N, C-alpha and C positions, 0 to 999 in steps of 0.2 A: 505493499499499500506505498510506502513511502516514497520508495522509486517510481511510481507513479505520480503522488504528487509535485515530487521535487520533477519529473521530466514537464511537466504541465508549468512549474513556476518558469523552468531555464525556457521553452517553449515560448510565451509569454514576451520574457525578458528578450530576447534574441527576434520578435517576430513583426518588431516596427511599432509601429503607433501604438500605444496602449487606448483600450476601447473602455471608458467608466461610464456606467451607466447606459444610456443611448448616444452618447456624444466617443467620437474619434476621438481622441486628443496628439495632437502635433508640436511634442517639447523642443525636435530640435531645431536647425540657426542653418542658413546656407544650404539649401535643399535645393534641388531642381528636380522636381519631382510630378508624376502624374497619378491622379489618386481618381479611381473609381466611387461612384459615392452609391450608397445605400441609401432608398430614399426612406427608411425608417431608421437613420443612425444620421445623427447632426455632427458638426466635424467643430472643435475648438483649434485654431493656431495661438499656441502660446509664443512660439519661436518668433528671429528674426532674419530679415533678411532672405526669405525663402521666396523661388519661384513656382508655386503651385499650380494645376491644370487641375479643376475639378469635373471629371464626366459625368453625363448620367445626370439622374434627377437626384436632388443633394434635398435634405432636410434643412436646418437651420445652422448658417455657416456662423460663426464666433471669429476675429480676428483681432486677439488683446495683443499678439508681438508688434513689432515697429520694422518699417521700409519692405514688409511684404508687398510681394506684387501675386494678385490670387486673380486667376480665370476662371471663372464658374460655367457650365454649359447651362444648367436649369438649377433652382432653386427657389424653398418655398419664403427662408426670410436668410437675410443677411445683418450683423450686426458687426460694427466696426467700436472700438472701444480703444484698444493702441493708437498708435502716432507714425503719418509719415506713409501708408499703407494703401495701393491702388488696388482697388478690387473693382473685376467690371465681370457682368453676369451676361449671356445672349439671349435667358428667357425665364419667367418663371413658368410656375409648376401649372397644369393647367391654360398657359397661352396669357396670362395675369403675370403684369407685374411682381418682380416678390418682395415684402414688406420689408425695407434698411432701417437703418437704425445708425446712426454716427453722432458719438457720442467722444472721441476721441481728438486728435487735433490732426491739422494735417491730411487727413485722410480723405481718399476720394472713392465714391461710389458710383458707380453708372454704368449702362447698358454699352454692352460691346458693341464698337462698327462693324455693322455687316459686312460678309466676305465676298468678295468680287468677282 
């Protein structure tokens, strides 16, 4: 039994971003990464200077870190509380505009330009 528990803990430590409750938590910095969203799991970005592309249908996205560039395909809600982040989205779920909140400083949240 101890070996199984130890294996699960080690797997969780090396598997990448942590999932707490219904949120994937990204604490790393200086990542350049594409992440496939799960519509039932939100994403919290605590790290800084990341370049993240979130594909598929994303639930709530929370950006607490600074100097991040986040490109989102589809989201229900975007909250930016950190500083100097640039967040763009292509569309909201169901064709609606996602709910947005910007309580940090120097952040931008906006619709990504249409591809030509």
